[in-house]
N, C-alpha and C positions, 0 to 999 in steps of 0.2 A: 469647907470654904478655904481653909489655910492651904490645903494641897492644891487647889485651883490657882490661888495667888502665887504659890511657889512655882507651879508649872508655867504660868504666864510670865513670871519674872525670868525663869530659866530659859524659856523660849526666846524672849526678847534679848537676853544676854548672848544667846548663841547665834543670833542673826548676823550674817556677814556684814562687816562694816561697809563694804562696797554697796550693799543693797540700800543702806541708809544715805549714802552720798548721792549728790546730784550727778546727772549724766554730764560728761564732758561737753564743752562747747565745740561744735564742728565748724571748721572754717575751710572753705573751698578756694583754692588758688588756681587761677588760669594764667598760663604763661605761654609764650610762643617758642620756647626752646625745645624743638622736636627731635633733634638728633639724639639717639639713644644714650650716648655718653653724657649729654647735658641733662636729660631726664633723670638719669641715675644720680648725677651729682646733686640736682635739686632734691631728689628723694633723700640723699644722705643728710642734707641740711634740715629737711623736714623731720626726719627721724630723730636727729639730735634735739631739735626744738621740742618735738612731742615728748621725748624722754625727760627733758628738763621741765616740762609744763604739763603734768598729767591731767590737768583740768581743761586742756585744749587739745583738739585733734585736728591737725591740718592735713588736708589731702590735696594732691595736685591733679589737675586735668589739663594736660598740654593741648594747645590749640594750634590751628594752622593759620599762618599769616594770610593766606589766600582767602580765608573764610571769616576770620575774626572781626573784620571791619563791619560786616553785616550781622554776624552771629551775636556779638556782644550787645549791640544796641537792642536787637530783637529780644534776646534773653533777659536783659535788664528791664525792658518795657513790660515783659510778661511776668516779672517777679521771679524769674528763674536764673538770674545771673549769679556770677561768683561773688564771694565775699571780698576777695582781693583779685586784682587784675594787673599784671605788668603792662605798662604802656610806654610807648615812645612818643616824642614830642608831636609828631603829626597825628597821632591817634588820640591824644589827650583832648583836643578841642571837640572832637566828635562826642566823647564821653561827657564833657562839660555841657555841651549844647542840649543833651538829653537829661541833664540834672543828675547824672550818676556819680559825681565826685563828692567826696566828703572832705571838708576843710580840715586841715591839720594845724591851722594857725594857733589855736589854744595850746595844743600839744607842744609846738615849737616854742611858744612863750614859756611854757613850763620847763622845758629842757634848758632854755636860755637862763632862766632864773636859777637853775641848779648849778650852772657853770661858774 
């Protein structure tokens, strides 16, 4: 019996720490910066963020301005939209009308309180 307990303890101690950790949170970012040099620059920023935050993995999915006005509302309505989406002022009301925006009011108040 003691040898079985020792084996179980040894096996548990040898398990990789990563196997015990939770999977990182995956975040999908849609943006409309399609020129290759811009996509590369966004990736550099994402890589730096991911390196500094190992519990979060951001991936980018560049979109086409000619399609995103229809694609984003459809994807969001189907539950297949991105976690984050860059938007310009004339695109934001479309997203607001379909209830796709998350208020950051509490977050702003928290930041203001720290200032």
